[in-house]
C-alpha positions as CSV (number, residue, x, y, z in Angstrom):
1,M,18.1,8.6,-17.8
2,R,21.7,8.3,-19.0
3,R,24.0,11.3,-19.1
4,S,23.3,13.5,-22.1
5,T,22.6,17.0,-23.0
6,A,18.9,16.2,-22.6
7,G,18.9,17.6,-19.0
8,G,19.5,21.0,-20.5
9,T,21.5,23.9,-19.1
10,G,20.5,26.9,-17.0
11,A,16.9,26.8,-15.7
12,G,16.3,23.5,-17.4
13,A,19.2,21.6,-15.8
14,L,19.0,19.1,-13.0
15,E,20.3,20.9,-9.9
16,L,20.5,19.8,-6.3
17,A,21.6,22.8,-4.2
18,P,23.0,22.9,-0.7
19,L,20.7,24.1,2.1
20,R,20.9,24.9,5.8
21,G,18.9,21.9,7.0
22,L,16.5,22.0,9.9
23,R,17.2,19.0,12.1
24,Y,16.4,17.5,15.5
25,A,18.8,18.8,18.1
26,G,19.9,15.2,18.9
27,P,21.3,14.4,22.4
28,D,21.0,18.1,23.4
29,A,17.2,17.7,23.0
30,R,17.0,16.1,26.5
31,A,16.5,19.6,27.9
32,F,13.1,19.9,26.3
33,I,11.8,16.3,26.8
34,D,10.5,15.6,30.3
35,S,10.1,11.9,29.8
36,G,13.9,11.1,29.6
37,P,16.7,10.9,27.1
38,F,15.8,11.7,23.5
39,D,16.0,8.8,21.0
40,L,16.0,10.1,17.4
41,S,14.9,6.7,16.0
42,L,11.6,7.2,17.8
43,A,11.2,10.7,16.4
44,L,11.6,9.7,12.7
45,S,8.5,8.8,10.8
46,P,7.7,6.9,7.5
47,P,6.4,9.0,4.7
48,Y,3.0,10.6,5.5
49,D,1.0,8.3,3.1
50,Q,2.2,5.2,4.8
51,V,1.1,6.1,8.4
52,D,-2.4,5.1,9.4
53,A,-4.3,6.3,12.4
54,E,-3.2,3.4,14.6
55,R,0.5,3.8,13.7
56,Y,0.3,7.6,14.2
57,A,-1.2,7.2,17.7
58,Q,1.5,4.7,18.6
59,M,4.4,6.7,17.3
60,T,3.3,10.0,18.9
61,R,2.5,8.3,22.2
62,V,6.0,6.8,22.4
63,E,7.7,10.0,21.2
64,P,5.6,13.2,21.5
65,H,8.0,15.0,19.1
66,N,7.6,12.4,16.3
67,A,7.8,14.1,12.9
68,A,4.4,12.7,12.0
69,R,2.9,15.5,14.2
70,L,4.1,17.9,11.4
71,T,3.2,15.8,8.3
72,L,-0.2,14.4,9.6
73,P,-1.5,17.2,11.7
74,P,-5.1,17.8,12.8
75,S,-4.9,21.1,10.9
76,Y,-2.5,22.9,8.7
77,Q,-2.2,25.9,11.1
78,G,-1.7,23.4,13.9
79,A,1.3,22.0,12.1
80,A,2.6,25.5,11.6
81,R,2.3,26.2,15.4
82,T,3.9,22.9,16.3
83,L,6.9,23.6,13.9
84,R,7.3,27.1,15.3
85,R,7.1,25.8,18.9
86,W,9.7,23.2,18.2
87,I,12.1,25.7,16.6
88,D,11.6,28.2,19.4
89,G,12.1,25.6,22.0
90,G,15.2,24.1,20.5
91,V,13.7,20.8,19.4
92,L,14.7,21.6,15.9
93,V,17.8,23.6,15.0
94,R,19.1,25.0,11.7
95,D,22.6,24.1,10.6
96,R,25.0,26.9,10.4
97,L,26.4,26.2,6.9
98,P,24.7,25.2,3.7
99,A,25.3,21.6,3.0
100,L,24.4,18.6,0.8
101,Y,23.6,15.7,3.1
102,P,24.9,12.2,2.2
103,Y,22.3,9.8,3.5
104,E,22.8,6.0,3.9
105,Q,20.2,3.4,4.6
106,T,21.1,-0.2,5.3
107,T,18.2,-2.7,5.6
108,P,18.3,-5.8,7.8
109,D,19.0,-8.1,4.8
110,G,22.1,-6.0,3.8
111,L,20.7,-3.7,1.0
112,R,22.5,-0.4,1.2
113,Q,21.2,2.7,-0.5
114,R,23.2,6.0,-0.6
115,G,22.0,9.3,-1.9
116,L,22.2,13.1,-1.4
117,I,19.6,15.2,0.3
118,G,19.5,18.8,-1.0
119,A,17.2,21.5,-2.4
120,L,16.0,20.5,-5.9
121,R,15.6,23.4,-8.2
122,L,12.3,23.0,-9.9
123,P,12.8,23.0,-13.7
124,P,10.3,24.5,-16.2
125,A,7.4,22.3,-16.9
126,D,8.6,21.5,-20.4
127,A,12.2,20.6,-19.3
128,P,13.0,16.9,-19.0
129,A,15.3,17.3,-16.0
130,V,12.8,15.8,-13.6
131,R,10.4,13.2,-15.0
132,P,7.4,11.7,-13.1
133,H,6.5,8.1,-13.7
134,E,3.0,8.1,-12.1
135,A,-0.1,10.2,-12.5
136,T,-1.3,12.2,-9.5
137,A,-4.7,12.9,-7.9
138,E,-5.8,16.4,-7.1
139,A,-6.7,16.0,-3.5
140,P,-3.3,14.8,-2.2
141,V,-1.6,17.6,-4.2
142,L,-3.8,20.2,-2.7
143,D,-3.3,18.7,0.8
144,R,0.5,18.8,0.6
145,A,0.5,22.3,-0.9
146,R,-1.6,23.7,1.9
147,L,0.5,22.1,4.5
148,M,3.7,23.4,3.0
149,A,2.2,26.9,2.6
150,A,1.0,27.0,6.2
151,T,4.3,25.7,7.7
152,R,6.5,27.5,5.1
153,A,8.6,24.3,5.1
154,N,9.3,21.2,3.1
155,L,8.8,18.6,5.8
156,E,9.9,15.4,4.0
157,P,12.0,14.8,0.9
158,I,10.8,13.3,-2.3
159,M,13.0,10.5,-3.7
160,L,14.6,10.9,-7.2
161,L,16.5,8.3,-9.2
162,Y,19.1,9.0,-11.8
163,R,21.7,7.0,-13.7
164,G,24.9,8.4,-12.5
165,A,27.4,5.7,-13.3
166,G,29.4,6.7,-10.3
167,G,29.8,10.3,-11.2
168,A,30.7,13.2,-8.9
169,A,27.3,13.4,-7.3
170,S,27.4,9.7,-6.5
171,R,30.9,9.9,-5.2
172,A,29.8,12.8,-2.9
173,A,27.1,10.6,-1.5
174,E,29.4,7.7,-0.9
175,A,32.6,9.4,0.2
176,P,31.8,10.1,3.9
177,A,30.9,6.5,4.7
178,E,33.8,5.1,2.7
179,A,36.2,7.4,4.5
180,G,34.8,6.4,7.9
181,A,33.7,9.9,8.7
182,E,31.6,10.3,11.9
183,P,28.0,10.8,10.9
184,L,25.8,13.6,12.2
185,V,23.1,11.1,12.8
186,E,23.0,7.3,13.3
187,A,19.6,5.8,14.1
188,A,18.0,2.4,13.7
189,T,14.3,2.5,13.2
190,S,11.7,-0.1,14.3
191,D,11.8,-1.8,10.8
192,G,15.5,-2.6,11.4
193,V,16.8,0.0,8.9
194,L,20.0,1.8,9.9
195,H,20.0,5.5,8.9
196,R,23.2,7.5,8.8
197,L,23.5,11.2,7.7
198,W,26.5,13.4,7.1
199,A,26.9,17.0,5.9
200,V,29.2,18.1,3.1
201,T,29.8,21.9,3.3
202,D,32.8,22.2,0.9
203,P,31.8,24.6,-1.9
204,A,34.2,22.8,-4.2
205,V,32.2,19.5,-3.7
206,H,29.0,21.4,-4.3
207,A,30.3,22.8,-7.6
208,G,31.4,19.3,-8.7
209,V,28.0,17.9,-8.0
210,A,26.3,20.7,-9.9
211,A,28.6,20.2,-12.9
212,D,27.9,16.4,-12.8
213,L,24.1,16.7,-12.6
214,A,23.7,19.5,-15.1
215,G,23.5,17.1,-18.1
216,R,21.5,14.4,-16.4
217,T,17.8,13.7,-15.9
218,A,16.1,12.2,-12.9
219,L,13.0,10.1,-12.3
220,I,10.6,10.7,-9.4
221,A,10.6,7.4,-7.5
222,D,8.5,8.5,-4.5
223,G,6.7,11.7,-3.8
224,H,4.8,12.6,-7.0
225,H,2.1,14.5,-5.1
226,R,4.7,16.4,-3.1
227,Y,6.5,17.3,-6.3
228,A,3.3,18.5,-7.9
229,A,2.7,20.5,-4.7
230,Y,6.2,22.1,-5.1
231,R,5.3,23.1,-8.6
232,R,1.9,24.5,-7.6
233,L,3.4,26.6,-4.8
234,R,6.0,28.0,-7.2
235,A,3.3,28.9,-9.6
236,D,1.6,30.7,-6.7
237,H,4.9,32.6,-6.0
238,P,6.2,33.6,-9.4
239,A,8.9,36.0,-8.0
240,P,12.3,34.3,-7.4
241,G,12.5,32.9,-3.9
242,P,12.5,29.8,-1.7
243,W,9.5,28.3,-3.6
244,D,11.8,27.7,-6.6
245,H,13.2,24.6,-4.8
246,G,11.9,21.6,-3.0
247,L,13.5,19.1,-0.6
248,A,14.7,15.9,-2.3
249,L,16.8,12.8,-1.9
250,L,18.7,12.0,-5.1
251,V,19.9,8.4,-5.5
252,D,22.2,7.0,-8.3
253,S,20.4,3.8,-9.4
254,D,23.6,2.6,-11.0
255,S,25.5,2.7,-7.7
256,S,22.6,2.0,-5.4
257,P,19.9,0.1,-7.2
258,P,16.6,0.6,-5.3
259,R,14.3,-2.2,-4.2
260,L,11.0,-2.2,-6.1
261,G,8.0,-3.6,-4.2
262,A,4.4,-3.9,-5.3
263,I,1.4,-2.0,-4.0
264,H,-1.3,-4.5,-3.4
265,R,-5.0,-3.6,-3.4
266,V,-7.9,-4.6,-1.1
267,L,-11.5,-4.5,-2.5
268,R,-14.3,-4.6,0.1
269,G,-17.4,-6.6,-0.5
270,L,-16.0,-8.6,-3.4
271,R,-15.0,-12.2,-2.9
272,A,-12.1,-13.8,-4.8
273,R,-14.4,-16.3,-6.6
274,E,-16.7,-13.5,-7.8
275,A,-13.7,-11.5,-8.9
276,A,-12.3,-14.4,-10.9
277,H,-15.7,-15.1,-12.5
278,A,-16.1,-11.4,-13.5
279,A,-12.5,-11.4,-15.0
280,E,-13.0,-14.6,-17.1
281,P,-14.2,-12.8,-20.3
282,L,-11.0,-10.8,-20.2
283,A,-8.3,-13.2,-18.9
284,R,-7.7,-16.7,-17.7
285,A,-8.5,-17.3,-14.0
286,D,-6.6,-20.4,-12.8
287,P,-7.4,-21.6,-9.2
288,L,-4.4,-21.9,-7.0
289,P,-4.1,-24.8,-4.6
290,P,-4.2,-24.0,-0.8
291,G,-0.9,-23.7,0.9
292,P,1.7,-21.2,2.0
293,L,1.1,-17.7,0.5
294,E,4.8,-17.6,-0.4
295,E,4.3,-20.3,-3.0
296,A,1.4,-18.4,-4.6
297,V,3.6,-15.2,-4.7
298,R,6.4,-17.2,-6.3
299,R,4.1,-18.4,-9.1
300,L,2.9,-14.8,-9.5
301,R,6.4,-13.5,-10.0
302,A,7.3,-16.3,-12.4
303,A,4.2,-15.7,-14.5
304,A,5.0,-11.9,-14.6
305,E,7.8,-12.8,-17.0
306,R,5.2,-13.7,-19.6
307,G,2.8,-10.7,-19.4
308,P,0.4,-8.9,-17.0
309,V,-0.6,-11.1,-14.1
310,L,-2.1,-10.7,-10.6
311,I,-3.8,-12.8,-7.9
312,A,-7.2,-12.4,-6.5
313,A,-7.3,-14.0,-3.0
314,D,-9.4,-14.3,0.1
315,A,-9.5,-16.7,3.1
316,E,-11.1,-19.4,1.0
317,D,-9.9,-19.0,-2.6
318,R,-6.9,-17.8,-4.7
319,F,-7.0,-17.3,-8.5
320,L,-4.1,-16.4,-10.8
321,L,-5.4,-13.9,-13.4
322,H,-3.3,-13.9,-16.5
323,G,-3.4,-14.2,-20.3
324,F,-5.2,-11.0,-20.6
325,S,-6.9,-10.4,-24.0
326,A,-4.6,-8.2,-26.1
327,G,-7.7,-7.0,-28.1
328,A,-9.5,-6.0,-24.9
329,M,-6.4,-4.2,-23.6
330,E,-5.9,-2.3,-26.8
331,A,-9.6,-1.3,-26.9
332,A,-9.4,-0.2,-23.3
333,A,-6.1,1.8,-23.8
334,P,-5.9,2.8,-27.4
335,D,-3.9,5.9,-26.5
336,R,-1.1,3.8,-24.8
337,S,1.9,1.9,-26.0
338,A,2.3,-1.8,-26.0
339,E,4.9,-1.4,-23.2
340,W,2.3,0.4,-21.0
341,R,-0.5,-2.1,-21.8
342,A,1.9,-4.9,-20.6
343,L,1.9,-3.6,-17.1
344,P,-0.1,-5.5,-14.4
345,T,-1.5,-2.2,-13.0
346,A,-2.6,-1.3,-16.6
347,A,-4.7,-4.5,-16.7
348,L,-6.0,-3.7,-13.3
349,E,-6.9,-0.1,-14.0
350,R,-8.4,-0.5,-17.5
351,L,-9.9,-3.9,-17.5
352,L,-10.5,-5.4,-14.0
353,L,-11.6,-2.5,-11.9
354,P,-14.4,-1.7,-14.5
355,A,-15.3,-5.3,-14.6
356,W,-15.5,-5.4,-10.8
357,K,-17.4,-2.0,-10.8
358,A,-14.8,-0.6,-8.5
359,A,-13.2,2.9,-8.6
360,E,-9.4,3.3,-8.0
361,D,-10.2,5.8,-5.2
362,D,-12.3,3.2,-3.4
363,V,-9.5,0.6,-3.3
364,E,-7.3,0.2,-0.2
365,L,-3.6,0.1,-0.7
366,V,-1.1,-2.1,1.1
367,H,2.6,-1.5,0.3
368,D,5.0,-4.5,-0.3
369,D,3.5,-7.1,2.0
370,P,1.1,-9.6,0.4
371,A,0.3,-11.3,3.7
372,A,-0.7,-8.0,5.1
373,A,-3.0,-7.4,2.1
374,L,-4.6,-10.8,2.6
375,A,-5.1,-10.2,6.3
376,A,-6.6,-6.7,5.6
377,A,-9.1,-8.3,3.1
378,G,-10.3,-10.7,5.8
379,G,-10.8,-8.0,8.4
380,G,-13.4,-5.4,9.1
381,S,-17.2,-5.7,8.8
382,R,-17.0,-6.2,5.0
383,P,-14.5,-8.9,4.1
384,G,-13.2,-8.6,0.6
385,T,-10.5,-9.6,-1.9
386,A,-6.8,-9.0,-1.8
387,V,-5.4,-8.2,-5.3
388,L,-1.7,-9.1,-5.2
389,L,0.6,-7.7,-7.9
390,P,4.1,-8.5,-8.9
391,P,6.7,-5.7,-8.5
392,M,7.7,-3.8,-11.6
393,R,11.3,-3.9,-12.9
394,L,13.2,-0.6,-12.8
395,E,14.0,-1.0,-16.5
396,D,10.3,-1.2,-17.3
397,V,9.7,2.1,-15.4
398,Y,12.6,3.8,-17.3
399,R,11.3,2.4,-20.6
400,V,7.7,3.6,-20.2
401,T,8.7,7.1,-19.0
402,A,11.3,7.4,-21.7
403,R,8.3,7.4,-24.1
404,G,6.8,10.3,-22.2
405,E,4.1,8.1,-20.6
406,L,3.2,7.7,-17.0
407,T,2.6,4.3,-15.3
408,P,-0.9,3.8,-13.8
409,R,-1.2,5.3,-10.3
410,K,0.4,3.4,-7.5
411,S,2.3,1.0,-9.7
412,T,5.5,1.0,-7.7
413,S,6.8,1.1,-4.2
414,F,10.4,2.1,-4.2
415,G,12.5,1.5,-1.2
416,P,14.0,2.0,1.2
417,K,12.2,5.3,1.5
418,P,13.8,8.2,3.3
419,R,12.6,8.7,6.8
420,T,10.8,11.9,7.7
421,G,12.6,14.0,10.3
422,L,16.2,13.6,9.4
423,V,16.4,16.9,7.4
424,L,13.6,19.5,7.0
425,R,13.8,22.6,4.8
426,S,12.5,25.9,6.3
427,L,11.5,28.5,3.7
428,D,11.8,31.4,6.2
């Protein structure tokens, strides 16, 4: 992902173009909200795939104009009607000038991530300018494509990483905050993250960003299904037009290293002791002593330095699964590199799920929070097992994708993720 001519030129180059963003009207929105002053922080939503039914109900009850009404609608045409109503009623307004949008997120523990939101030009399929790192499933791609086609809009940005080493694009993302410029938007969401957004409309800056990015490549950190939907929609509209681009946040991982979390699994109807017993022909299953979950997670992360490892846990038992059979992994993944076979999610996908007679689509996902995964495993009418995984390292993601391989599905949870609702892209 370092600067080189690999990114290509012309149609094959990495390009983030300015756009006239569609944004909430901000304080002026009071006119269309009967319940009182408009609070943008309550209108912003996490990405669509991290909002369950309970959270959706809570967010839209507190703020009826929450962006999740667009990204998780009861129907695609319903989303289109809602979007049109919000535009016609002044809930959402379109910026007058094309802009690149510097976007800063600051987490409660002080992590600061800065990037640029713009319109990503979709490169040809054989160009390396934009590189995925995870495989996709057909159903979510089709879902997102249908939603975008109905609304004629990109409703939330995908997240891209690139190694910019402080180049012109990275400087453009950092300059407004460093200069103390007043942001267009400043909102603190319920997770404690402070979001600030600016607009850069200077054509000279746009040209500098374009020149800087032309020789680089980018990695999709979050939004693989939406990117695949972008490509599908462009294929459906081969004539030049708005489908040639898709909304994206581009982050320089040299200047703003992202946080990588794990995506834990919950398997219903399988107890941890049963899971450990079924795994023993393939790996060591060491029982962990009872105690704080944090200690078990610490041991998990320490063991990850020596090879693939995970924890199978329920309310009664915890087992550290490690020392996976190299022969079994090679037999299960003969088409993959040694680097790929060393990933914890590779061992889960190719060895453990078959041993547990579980399909990936039947597994529940819990992002980042091992305690939440363990609690989820103990809830419901069919208690099960939480499968806790260590987070991947960014270097491992770059290394695997540099070989042209994809990590197993749901291997990474990059963060902080962009909030939905700060900038939308209308295709009309």
